[in-house]
TIZA-536537 format. One record per residue: residue in three letters; x negated, y negated, z of N, C-alpha, C in turn. Coordinates in nm, 3 decimals. Layout:
N
+-----+---------+---------+---------+---------+---------+---------+---------+---------+---------+
:   r :     nc1 :     nc2 :     nc3 :    cac1 :    cac2 :    cac3 :     cc1 :     cc2 :     cc3 :
+-----+---------+---------+---------+---------+---------+---------+---------+---------+---------+
: ala :       X :       Y :       Z :       X :       Y :       Z :       X :       Y :       Z :
...
+-----+---------+---------+---------+---------+---------+---------+---------+---------+---------+
END
This chain:
145
+-----+---------+---------+---------+---------+---------+---------+---------+---------+---------+
:   r :     nc1 :     nc2 :     nc3 :    cac1 :    cac2 :    cac3 :     cc1 :     cc2 :     cc3 :
+-----+---------+---------+---------+---------+---------+---------+---------+---------+---------+
: met :  -0.093 :   0.076 :  -0.001 :   0.018 :   0.001 :   0.040 :  -0.109 :  -0.133 :  -0.006 :
: asn :  -0.086 :  -0.235 :  -0.056 :  -0.084 :  -0.375 :  -0.091 :  -0.094 :  -0.416 :  -0.007 :
: cys :  -0.182 :  -0.500 :   0.105 :  -0.098 :  -0.553 :   0.222 :  -0.148 :  -0.726 :   0.174 :
: gln :  -0.225 :  -0.718 :   0.045 :  -0.327 :  -0.890 :   0.105 :  -0.202 :  -0.993 :   0.022 :
: ser :  -0.130 :  -0.994 :   0.005 :  -0.032 :  -1.096 :   0.012 :   0.159 :  -1.094 :   0.094 :
: lys :   0.204 :  -1.160 :   0.175 :   0.309 :  -1.176 :   0.234 :   0.408 :  -1.116 :   0.105 :
: arg :   0.401 :  -1.162 :  -0.005 :   0.499 :  -1.116 :  -0.075 :   0.529 :  -0.978 :  -0.146 :
: asn :   0.391 :  -0.877 :  -0.106 :   0.411 :  -0.746 :  -0.136 :   0.473 :  -0.674 :   0.037 :
: cys :   0.476 :  -0.788 :   0.129 :   0.510 :  -0.736 :   0.197 :   0.667 :  -0.741 :   0.305 :
: arg :   0.777 :  -0.817 :   0.186 :   0.868 :  -0.831 :   0.227 :   0.932 :  -0.778 :   0.182 :
: thr :   0.920 :  -0.687 :   0.127 :   1.014 :  -0.558 :   0.032 :   1.143 :  -0.445 :   0.164 :
: asn :   1.056 :  -0.468 :   0.262 :   1.169 :  -0.446 :   0.387 :   1.054 :  -0.449 :   0.544 :
: val :   1.146 :  -0.405 :   0.646 :   1.037 :  -0.476 :   0.744 :   0.962 :  -0.362 :   0.805 :
: leu :   0.987 :  -0.213 :   0.741 :   0.894 :  -0.144 :   0.770 :   0.709 :  -0.171 :   0.764 :
: glu :   0.758 :  -0.206 :   0.594 :   0.617 :  -0.237 :   0.560 :   0.570 :  -0.367 :   0.573 :
: glu :   0.646 :  -0.470 :   0.643 :   0.563 :  -0.585 :   0.699 :   0.545 :  -0.536 :   0.808 :
: leu :   0.595 :  -0.445 :   0.863 :   0.506 :  -0.394 :   1.038 :   0.406 :  -0.354 :   0.996 :
: asp :   0.374 :  -0.281 :   0.897 :   0.251 :  -0.223 :   0.877 :   0.147 :  -0.222 :   0.834 :
: cys :   0.159 :  -0.348 :   0.729 :   0.078 :  -0.516 :   0.671 :   0.005 :  -0.605 :   0.837 :
: gly :   0.155 :  -0.586 :   0.890 :   0.111 :  -0.701 :   1.006 :   0.006 :  -0.610 :   1.149 :
: leu :   0.041 :  -0.509 :   1.144 :  -0.096 :  -0.377 :   1.228 :  -0.175 :  -0.388 :   1.147 :
: asn :  -0.187 :  -0.389 :   1.001 :  -0.323 :  -0.377 :   0.948 :  -0.406 :  -0.480 :   0.929 :
: gln :  -0.344 :  -0.554 :   0.953 :  -0.407 :  -0.733 :   0.948 :  -0.456 :  -0.722 :   1.142 :
: ile :  -0.415 :  -0.650 :   1.234 :  -0.485 :  -0.687 :   1.370 :  -0.598 :  -0.562 :   1.386 :
: val :  -0.557 :  -0.481 :   1.309 :  -0.670 :  -0.367 :   1.287 :  -0.801 :  -0.418 :   1.221 :
: arg :  -0.806 :  -0.499 :   1.095 :  -0.936 :  -0.551 :   1.030 :  -1.015 :  -0.635 :   1.162 :
: asp :  -0.873 :  -0.794 :   1.211 :  -0.922 :  -0.874 :   1.270 :  -0.999 :  -0.786 :   1.376 :
: val :  -0.955 :  -0.700 :   1.458 :  -1.069 :  -0.589 :   1.557 :  -1.204 :  -0.563 :   1.560 :
: phe :  -1.165 :  -0.547 :   1.422 :  -1.349 :  -0.440 :   1.322 :  -1.455 :  -0.485 :   1.285 :
: lys :  -1.333 :  -0.613 :   1.234 :  -1.447 :  -0.690 :   1.162 :  -1.587 :  -0.747 :   1.174 :
: thr :  -1.640 :  -0.740 :   1.162 :  -1.783 :  -0.807 :   1.156 :  -1.869 :  -0.909 :   1.147 :
: glu :  -1.904 :  -1.002 :   1.251 :  -1.950 :  -1.104 :   1.209 :  -2.070 :  -1.142 :   1.060 :
: ala :  -2.020 :  -1.205 :   0.976 :  -2.080 :  -1.263 :   0.879 :  -2.192 :  -1.292 :   0.914 :
: ile :  -2.323 :  -1.278 :   0.895 :  -2.486 :  -1.361 :   0.894 :  -2.442 :  -1.434 :   0.765 :
: pro :  -2.529 :  -1.510 :   0.842 :  -2.570 :  -1.677 :   0.787 :  -2.591 :  -1.611 :   0.591 :
: ala :  -2.574 :  -1.672 :   0.489 :  -2.569 :  -1.632 :   0.324 :  -2.802 :  -1.609 :   0.312 :
: arg :  -2.840 :  -1.704 :   0.422 :  -3.014 :  -1.763 :   0.422 :  -3.084 :  -1.597 :   0.465 :
: thr :  -2.995 :  -1.559 :   0.576 :  -3.031 :  -1.442 :   0.634 :  -3.067 :  -1.325 :   0.583 :
: pro :  -3.208 :  -1.233 :   0.569 :  -3.160 :  -1.109 :   0.511 :  -3.099 :  -1.014 :   0.607 :
: ala :  -3.053 :  -0.962 :   0.512 :  -3.007 :  -0.863 :   0.557 :  -3.070 :  -0.722 :   0.624 :
: leu :  -3.048 :  -0.716 :   0.748 :  -3.124 :  -0.530 :   0.818 :  -3.045 :  -0.456 :   0.839 :
: arg :  -3.106 :  -0.325 :   0.889 :  -3.019 :  -0.166 :   0.898 :  -3.176 :  -0.087 :   0.977 :
: val :  -3.104 :  -0.124 :   1.123 :  -3.211 :  -0.027 :   1.196 :  -3.136 :   0.132 :   1.180 :
: val :  -3.235 :   0.213 :   1.227 :  -3.219 :   0.382 :   1.201 :  -3.337 :   0.407 :   1.355 :
: glu :  -3.242 :   0.508 :   1.418 :  -3.331 :   0.542 :   1.529 :  -3.334 :   0.666 :   1.532 :
: phe :  -3.473 :   0.782 :   1.544 :  -3.437 :   0.908 :   1.562 :  -3.534 :   0.926 :   1.646 :
: pro :  -3.578 :   1.047 :   1.660 :  -3.596 :   1.109 :   1.861 :  -3.701 :   1.032 :   1.873 :
: gly :  -3.781 :   1.014 :   1.775 :  -3.953 :   0.933 :   1.854 :  -3.958 :   0.803 :   1.784 :
: asn :  -3.901 :   0.773 :   1.710 :  -3.886 :   0.587 :   1.684 :  -3.722 :   0.533 :   1.652 :
: tyr :  -3.730 :   0.395 :   1.578 :  -3.644 :   0.347 :   1.532 :  -3.768 :   0.258 :   1.430 :
: leu :  -3.681 :   0.222 :   1.337 :  -3.712 :   0.218 :   1.173 :  -3.648 :   0.114 :   1.179 :
: val :  -3.689 :  -0.035 :   1.111 :  -3.596 :  -0.171 :   1.061 :  -3.622 :  -0.185 :   0.982 :
: glu :  -3.523 :  -0.183 :   0.862 :  -3.561 :  -0.249 :   0.726 :  -3.533 :  -0.359 :   0.679 :
: cys :  -3.539 :  -0.450 :   0.629 :  -3.493 :  -0.570 :   0.590 :  -3.545 :  -0.646 :   0.444 :
: asp :  -3.405 :  -0.617 :   0.448 :  -3.441 :  -0.653 :   0.224 :  -3.461 :  -0.826 :   0.203 :
: leu :  -3.631 :  -0.817 :   0.170 :  -3.668 :  -0.959 :   0.125 :  -3.691 :  -0.955 :  -0.021 :
: pro :  -3.607 :  -0.997 :  -0.092 :  -3.657 :  -0.893 :  -0.244 :  -3.684 :  -1.065 :  -0.293 :
: gly :  -3.820 :  -1.065 :  -0.342 :  -3.842 :  -1.224 :  -0.442 :  -3.950 :  -1.270 :  -0.303 :
: val :  -4.009 :  -1.267 :  -0.183 :  -4.103 :  -1.297 :  -0.100 :  -4.159 :  -1.218 :  -0.079 :
: pro :  -4.321 :  -1.277 :  -0.166 :  -4.433 :  -1.230 :  -0.146 :  -4.460 :  -1.243 :   0.036 :
: thr :  -4.559 :  -1.083 :   0.028 :  -4.627 :  -1.040 :   0.215 :  -4.681 :  -1.173 :   0.258 :
: asp :  -4.696 :  -1.231 :   0.187 :  -4.808 :  -1.321 :   0.281 :  -4.714 :  -1.443 :   0.295 :
: ala :  -4.605 :  -1.458 :   0.289 :  -4.508 :  -1.517 :   0.283 :  -4.422 :  -1.432 :   0.493 :
: val :  -4.449 :  -1.368 :   0.495 :  -4.340 :  -1.269 :   0.620 :  -4.493 :  -1.290 :   0.733 :
: ala :  -4.410 :  -1.324 :   0.875 :  -4.456 :  -1.294 :   0.911 :  -4.391 :  -1.233 :   1.055 :
: ile :  -4.436 :  -1.138 :   1.119 :  -4.315 :  -1.050 :   1.248 :  -4.428 :  -1.030 :   1.355 :
: gln :  -4.396 :  -1.091 :   1.450 :  -4.435 :  -1.068 :   1.565 :  -4.288 :  -1.049 :   1.754 :
: val :  -4.406 :  -1.031 :   1.847 :  -4.300 :  -0.948 :   1.909 :  -4.321 :  -1.103 :   2.011 :
: glu :  -4.186 :  -1.155 :   2.078 :  -4.168 :  -1.204 :   2.171 :  -4.093 :  -1.191 :   2.273 :
: glu :  -4.109 :  -1.179 :   2.401 :  -4.031 :  -1.157 :   2.542 :  -3.980 :  -1.085 :   2.513 :
: gly :  -3.970 :  -0.951 :   2.471 :  -3.905 :  -0.883 :   2.400 :  -3.836 :  -0.843 :   2.292 :
: met :  -3.842 :  -0.977 :   2.180 :  -3.765 :  -0.977 :   2.085 :  -3.909 :  -0.978 :   1.948 :
: leu :  -3.824 :  -0.835 :   1.855 :  -3.934 :  -0.881 :   1.724 :  -3.889 :  -0.970 :   1.688 :
: val :  -3.924 :  -1.051 :   1.644 :  -3.938 :  -1.183 :   1.611 :  -4.017 :  -1.190 :   1.397 :
: ile :  -3.861 :  -1.151 :   1.248 :  -3.931 :  -1.167 :   1.198 :  -3.937 :  -1.265 :   1.121 :
: ala :  -3.998 :  -1.368 :   1.000 :  -4.004 :  -1.481 :   0.993 :  -4.026 :  -1.503 :   0.830 :
: gly :  -3.999 :  -1.584 :   0.783 :  -4.041 :  -1.584 :   0.632 :  -4.020 :  -1.732 :   0.516 :
: glu :  -4.021 :  -1.697 :   0.446 :  -3.913 :  -1.809 :   0.327 :  -3.937 :  -1.735 :   0.184 :
: arg :  -3.824 :  -1.774 :   0.146 :  -3.842 :  -1.739 :  -0.028 :  -3.853 :  -1.898 :  -0.047 :
: ser :  -3.928 :  -1.926 :  -0.142 :  -3.932 :  -2.056 :  -0.230 :  -3.907 :  -2.054 :  -0.340 :
: val :  -3.858 :  -2.175 :  -0.428 :  -3.799 :  -2.145 :  -0.553 :  -3.961 :  -2.146 :  -0.714 :
: pro :  -3.920 :  -2.092 :  -0.735 :  -4.021 :  -2.066 :  -0.866 :  -4.019 :  -2.137 :  -0.880 :
: gln :  -4.160 :  -2.159 :  -0.978 :  -4.161 :  -2.241 :  -1.126 :  -4.088 :  -2.197 :  -1.202 :
: val :  -4.042 :  -2.308 :  -1.283 :  -3.954 :  -2.281 :  -1.407 :  -4.029 :  -2.243 :  -1.518 :
: pro :  -4.117 :  -2.147 :  -1.598 :  -4.173 :  -2.178 :  -1.712 :  -4.152 :  -2.267 :  -1.793 :
: glu :  -4.259 :  -2.332 :  -1.820 :  -4.300 :  -2.462 :  -1.939 :  -4.224 :  -2.442 :  -2.045 :
: gly :  -4.153 :  -2.502 :  -2.081 :  -4.068 :  -2.538 :  -2.200 :  -3.833 :  -2.452 :  -2.134 :
: gly :  -3.944 :  -2.388 :  -2.053 :  -3.761 :  -2.355 :  -1.978 :  -3.709 :  -2.441 :  -1.905 :
: ser :  -3.563 :  -2.412 :  -1.899 :  -3.449 :  -2.482 :  -1.821 :  -3.394 :  -2.433 :  -1.758 :
: val :  -3.384 :  -2.439 :  -1.584 :  -3.271 :  -2.361 :  -1.556 :  -3.172 :  -2.349 :  -1.565 :
: val :  -3.027 :  -2.223 :  -1.608 :  -2.929 :  -2.261 :  -1.632 :  -2.826 :  -2.225 :  -1.482 :
: val :  -2.850 :  -2.107 :  -1.432 :  -2.730 :  -2.087 :  -1.357 :  -2.874 :  -2.044 :  -1.220 :
: asp :  -2.864 :  -2.080 :  -1.117 :  -2.935 :  -1.986 :  -1.017 :  -2.810 :  -2.012 :  -0.854 :
: glu :  -2.830 :  -1.833 :  -0.880 :  -2.717 :  -1.810 :  -0.738 :  -2.885 :  -1.780 :  -0.625 :
: arg :  -2.958 :  -1.775 :  -0.640 :  -3.077 :  -1.716 :  -0.552 :  -3.076 :  -1.811 :  -0.400 :
: arg :  -3.104 :  -1.723 :  -0.303 :  -3.136 :  -1.839 :  -0.221 :  -3.260 :  -1.854 :  -0.204 :
: tyr :  -3.286 :  -1.997 :  -0.142 :  -3.398 :  -2.029 :  -0.086 :  -3.444 :  -2.146 :  -0.002 :
: ser :  -3.505 :  -2.062 :   0.081 :  -3.546 :  -2.142 :   0.222 :  -3.609 :  -2.027 :   0.323 :
: arg :  -3.595 :  -2.064 :   0.427 :  -3.718 :  -2.019 :   0.542 :  -3.580 :  -1.964 :   0.593 :
: phe :  -3.635 :  -1.838 :   0.659 :  -3.517 :  -1.742 :   0.749 :  -3.617 :  -1.708 :   0.894 :
: val :  -3.552 :  -1.673 :   1.039 :  -3.596 :  -1.639 :   1.110 :  -3.473 :  -1.478 :   1.127 :
: arg :  -3.503 :  -1.406 :   1.146 :  -3.495 :  -1.273 :   1.215 :  -3.510 :  -1.244 :   1.362 :
: arg :  -3.402 :  -1.240 :   1.430 :  -3.418 :  -1.170 :   1.616 :  -3.369 :  -1.067 :   1.632 :
: leu :  -3.448 :  -0.965 :   1.676 :  -3.387 :  -0.842 :   1.735 :  -3.436 :  -0.838 :   1.852 :
: gln :  -3.364 :  -0.781 :   1.937 :  -3.375 :  -0.705 :   2.098 :  -3.436 :  -0.587 :   2.094 :
: leu :  -3.564 :  -0.569 :   2.146 :  -3.638 :  -0.443 :   2.106 :  -3.572 :  -0.354 :   2.206 :
: ser :  -3.570 :  -0.261 :   2.213 :  -3.483 :  -0.174 :   2.285 :  -3.591 :  -0.077 :   2.458 :
: lys :  -3.527 :  -0.089 :   2.557 :  -3.701 :  -0.034 :   2.667 :  -3.745 :   0.009 :   2.694 :
: asp :  -3.728 :   0.140 :   2.524 :  -3.849 :   0.239 :   2.521 :  -3.955 :   0.215 :   2.407 :
: ala :  -3.938 :   0.118 :   2.392 :  -3.982 :   0.056 :   2.283 :  -4.156 :   0.047 :   2.313 :
: asp :  -4.253 :   0.125 :   2.188 :  -4.385 :   0.123 :   2.221 :  -4.454 :  -0.019 :   2.093 :
: val :  -4.417 :  -0.117 :   2.206 :  -4.452 :  -0.258 :   2.142 :  -4.617 :  -0.224 :   2.072 :
: ala :  -4.674 :  -0.201 :   2.126 :  -4.872 :  -0.159 :   2.056 :  -4.861 :  -0.092 :   1.944 :
: gly :  -4.756 :  -0.035 :   1.915 :  -4.742 :   0.091 :   1.855 :  -4.690 :   0.044 :   1.740 :
: ile :  -4.662 :  -0.050 :   1.759 :  -4.540 :  -0.099 :   1.587 :  -4.585 :  -0.076 :   1.435 :
: asp :  -4.561 :  -0.096 :   1.355 :  -4.634 :  -0.012 :   1.218 :  -4.534 :  -0.144 :   1.110 :
: ala :  -4.568 :  -0.179 :   1.041 :  -4.523 :  -0.246 :   0.869 :  -4.524 :  -0.225 :   0.785 :
: glu :  -4.484 :  -0.213 :   0.703 :  -4.493 :  -0.176 :   0.526 :  -4.407 :  -0.225 :   0.430 :
: phe :  -4.476 :  -0.290 :   0.337 :  -4.333 :  -0.377 :   0.269 :  -4.413 :  -0.348 :   0.142 :
: gly :  -4.260 :  -0.311 :   0.055 :  -4.257 :  -0.266 :  -0.091 :  -4.145 :  -0.243 :  -0.137 :
: gln :  -4.129 :  -0.268 :  -0.295 :  -4.007 :  -0.308 :  -0.354 :  -3.908 :  -0.378 :  -0.273 :
: gly :  -3.936 :  -0.529 :  -0.224 :  -3.880 :  -0.561 :  -0.193 :  -3.809 :  -0.556 :   0.013 :
: val :  -3.823 :  -0.483 :   0.033 :  -3.804 :  -0.402 :   0.169 :  -3.920 :  -0.379 :   0.253 :
: leu :  -3.881 :  -0.456 :   0.386 :  -3.961 :  -0.466 :   0.453 :  -3.941 :  -0.316 :   0.535 :
: arg :  -4.016 :  -0.256 :   0.591 :  -3.978 :  -0.149 :   0.683 :  -4.170 :  -0.169 :   0.850 :
: ile :  -4.038 :  -0.169 :   0.941 :  -4.079 :  -0.193 :   1.060 :  -4.035 :   0.012 :   1.129 :
: ser :  -4.160 :   0.019 :   1.190 :  -4.194 :   0.121 :   1.247 :  -4.214 :   0.103 :   1.348 :
: ile :  -4.116 :   0.136 :   1.483 :  -4.150 :   0.080 :   1.641 :  -4.145 :   0.174 :   1.691 :
: pro :  -4.215 :   0.309 :   1.756 :  -4.210 :   0.412 :   1.804 :  -4.174 :   0.415 :   1.962 :
: lys :  -4.081 :   0.491 :   2.018 :  -4.097 :   0.524 :   2.129 :  -4.219 :   0.587 :   2.248 :
: gln :  -4.181 :   0.534 :   2.312 :  -4.266 :   0.557 :   2.492 :  -4.307 :   0.747 :   2.480 :
: ala :  -4.412 :   0.755 :   2.486 :  -4.385 :   0.904 :   2.509 :  -4.285 :   0.963 :   2.595 :
: ala :  -4.294 :   0.901 :   2.723 :  -4.240 :   0.896 :   2.863 :  -4.094 :   0.936 :   2.845 :
: val :  -4.098 :   0.865 :   2.703 :  -3.914 :   0.856 :   2.666 :  -3.838 :   0.979 :   2.617 :
: ile :  -3.902 :   1.030 :   2.506 :  -3.929 :   1.037 :   2.466 :  -3.852 :   1.206 :   2.504 :
: pro :  -3.765 :   1.306 :   2.502 :  -3.720 :   1.465 :   2.560 :  -3.807 :   1.565 :   2.491 :
: thr :  -3.869 :   1.603 :   2.544 :  -3.975 :   1.721 :   2.548 :  -3.858 :   1.856 :   2.560 :
: lys :  -3.881 :   1.949 :   2.474 :  -3.781 :   2.062 :   2.535 :  -3.912 :   2.175 :   2.601 :
: ile :  -3.881 :   2.216 :   2.673 :  -3.988 :   2.285 :   2.765 :  -3.938 :   2.458 :   2.709 :
: gln :  -3.984 :   2.528 :   2.668 :  -3.998 :   2.661 :   2.634 :  -3.971 :   2.741 :   2.816 :
: ile :  -3.841 :   2.844 :   2.756 :  -3.828 :   2.935 :   2.893 :  -3.881 :   3.075 :   2.860 :
: arg :  -4.017 :   3.121 :   2.950 :  -4.037 :   3.279 :   2.975 :  -3.970 :   3.350 :   3.013 :
: gln :  -3.983 :   3.460 :   2.923 :  -3.915 :   3.561 :   3.010 :  -3.988 :   3.643 :   3.092 :
: val :  -3.971 :   3.683 :   3.254 :  -4.066 :   3.739 :   3.242 :  -3.953 :   3.879 :   3.327 :
: asn :  -3.999 :   4.007 :   3.353 :  -3.981 :   4.081 :   3.419 :  -4.012 :   4.181 :   3.505 :
+-----+---------+---------+---------+---------+---------+---------+---------+---------+---------+
END
C-alpha cells in the first residue's frame, strides 16, 4: 500500500489508520541525517578488533589525519576543489568540497596503541584491536579417567 500522500489514505478508515501507524513507525526508527560534507562511516565489530571504514572518494591520503583524543577517534581531512583543465569549464558540479571531522567514541576495550590504518580506492580502513584481557578465550577441558 502506498501511504506517501494523504489522498491515497482517504479511501477508507482502515487504510488511513494503517498509514498513520506506518508513519509513527517511520518516525520512531528514523536515523538522523549526517551533514552532506561529513563522510559516511561503517563500524564492524569482530571478536578481536573493530573495523572502521570511512568513505573518502577524491581525498588524497596526505589530506587525511587520524588521532586519538580523550578516548575519541578523530578523523579529519579536506576535499579540495580540483583544478579545471585548461580550456574547460565546469557545467555541473555536485561534489562537496570542504573540511570534515568525524569523532567516534572508542570502546573501553580498544587497544589504542595497536590502531592501524590503510587507505585505498577511496575508503579509509582503521583497525582497532581489542585489549587481550577482554577478548574471550575458550579453555579446553581435558577428559580424565
